[in-house]
C-alpha positions as CSV (number, residue, x, y, z in Angstrom):
1,M,0.0,0.0,0.0
2,E,1.3,3.3,-1.0
3,K,1.5,6.1,1.5
4,K,-0.4,9.3,0.7
5,C,1.7,12.5,0.2
6,N,0.9,15.2,2.8
7,K,3.5,17.8,1.6
8,Y,1.0,20.0,-0.3
9,E,0.5,22.6,2.5
10,S,4.2,22.9,3.3
11,Y,5.1,23.3,-0.4
12,F,2.3,25.8,-0.9
13,I,3.4,27.9,2.1
14,F,7.2,27.6,2.2
15,A,8.5,26.5,-1.2
16,S,9.2,28.7,-4.2
17,K,6.6,28.8,-7.0
18,D,8.9,26.8,-9.3
19,D,9.5,24.1,-6.6
20,F,5.7,24.0,-5.9
21,E,4.8,23.6,-9.5
22,K,7.4,20.9,-10.0
23,H,6.1,18.9,-7.0
24,I,2.5,19.3,-8.3
25,S,3.5,17.9,-11.7
26,E,5.3,14.9,-10.1
27,C,2.9,14.1,-7.2
28,K,-0.6,12.7,-7.9
29,D,-1.9,13.3,-4.4
30,C,-0.8,17.0,-4.4
31,S,-2.1,17.6,-7.9
32,H,-5.5,16.3,-6.8
33,E,-5.3,18.5,-3.7
34,K,-4.5,21.5,-5.9
35,L,-7.5,20.8,-8.1
36,K,-9.7,20.7,-5.0
37,Q,-8.2,24.0,-3.8
38,D,-8.8,25.6,-7.2
39,K,-12.4,24.5,-7.2
40,L,-12.9,25.8,-3.7
41,S,-11.3,29.1,-4.7
42,F,-13.6,29.4,-7.7
43,L,-16.7,28.7,-5.5
44,I,-15.6,31.4,-3.0
45,K,-15.0,34.0,-5.7
46,D,-18.3,33.1,-7.4
47,S,-20.3,33.3,-4.1
48,S,-18.6,36.5,-3.1
49,E,-20.0,38.3,-6.1
50,T,-23.5,37.1,-5.3
51,Y,-23.0,38.2,-1.7
52,R,-21.9,41.6,-2.8
53,L,-25.0,42.0,-5.0
54,L,-27.2,40.9,-2.1
55,S,-25.4,43.2,0.3
56,S,-25.8,46.2,-2.0
57,K,-29.5,45.5,-2.4
58,Q,-29.9,45.3,1.4
59,K,-28.1,48.6,1.8
60,I,-30.5,50.2,-0.7
61,K,-33.5,48.7,1.1
62,K,-32.1,50.0,4.5
63,T,-31.5,53.4,3.1
64,L,-35.0,53.6,1.6
65,L,-36.5,52.4,4.9
66,K,-34.6,55.1,6.8
67,I,-35.8,57.8,4.4
68,A,-39.4,56.6,4.7
69,C,-39.3,56.6,8.5
70,S,-37.8,60.1,8.5
71,L,-40.5,61.4,6.2
72,L,-43.2,59.7,8.3
73,L,-41.7,61.2,11.5
74,L,-41.6,64.7,9.9
75,V,-45.3,64.4,8.9
76,F,-46.3,63.3,12.4
77,A,-44.2,66.0,14.0
78,G,-45.6,68.6,11.7
79,T,-49.2,67.5,12.3
80,F,-48.9,67.4,16.1
81,A,-47.1,70.7,16.2
82,G,-49.9,72.2,14.2
83,I,-52.5,70.8,16.4
84,E,-50.7,72.1,19.5
85,I,-50.3,75.6,18.0
86,F,-54.0,75.6,17.1
87,N,-55.1,74.4,20.5
88,N,-52.9,76.8,22.4
89,Y,-53.7,79.9,20.4
90,N,-54.7,82.5,22.9
91,Y,-57.6,84.7,21.7
92,D,-57.3,86.8,24.8
93,Y,-54.6,88.7,23.0
94,F,-57.3,90.6,21.3
95,I,-59.1,91.5,24.5
96,N,-57.7,94.1,26.9
97,S,-58.0,93.9,30.7
98,S,-61.4,95.6,30.8
99,G,-62.9,93.0,28.5
100,I,-63.2,95.4,25.5
101,S,-61.7,94.4,22.1
102,V,-58.5,96.1,21.2
103,I,-59.8,96.5,17.7
104,S,-62.9,98.3,18.9
105,E,-60.8,100.6,21.1
106,Q,-59.1,101.8,17.9
107,G,-62.5,102.7,16.5
108,L,-62.8,99.9,14.0
109,P,-66.0,97.9,13.5
110,T,-66.1,94.6,15.3
111,D,-68.4,91.6,15.4
112,D,-70.0,90.0,18.5
113,F,-66.8,88.3,19.4
114,G,-64.6,91.4,19.3
115,F,-62.9,90.6,16.0
116,F,-62.7,92.9,13.1
117,D,-65.9,93.0,11.1
118,Y,-65.1,93.8,7.4
119,N,-68.8,93.8,6.3
């Protein structure tokens, strides 16, 4: 029974390129190992391109999601800010301390609520 060669790794790491190629051409076990390594390398390179495409699509989706959430937040913030301004609007600004409309004090026509009556 012939002993299997296990020098592929040491030749790959430590030997010069010429010595490595010479050993591969002479040794059946190491040439088979090199073939397996080449196939693995091809698979890794092929899958890395697929991963990069998926990764870029995921980045685009995340960016679009962030934009959508930001716009939604702006819409809600604007809506609630408008409601708060409307609810907190103080109509007492138009009435002086004696309960008379500031507009009527200036001699302008006013309606029943003390606002300017343009009719």
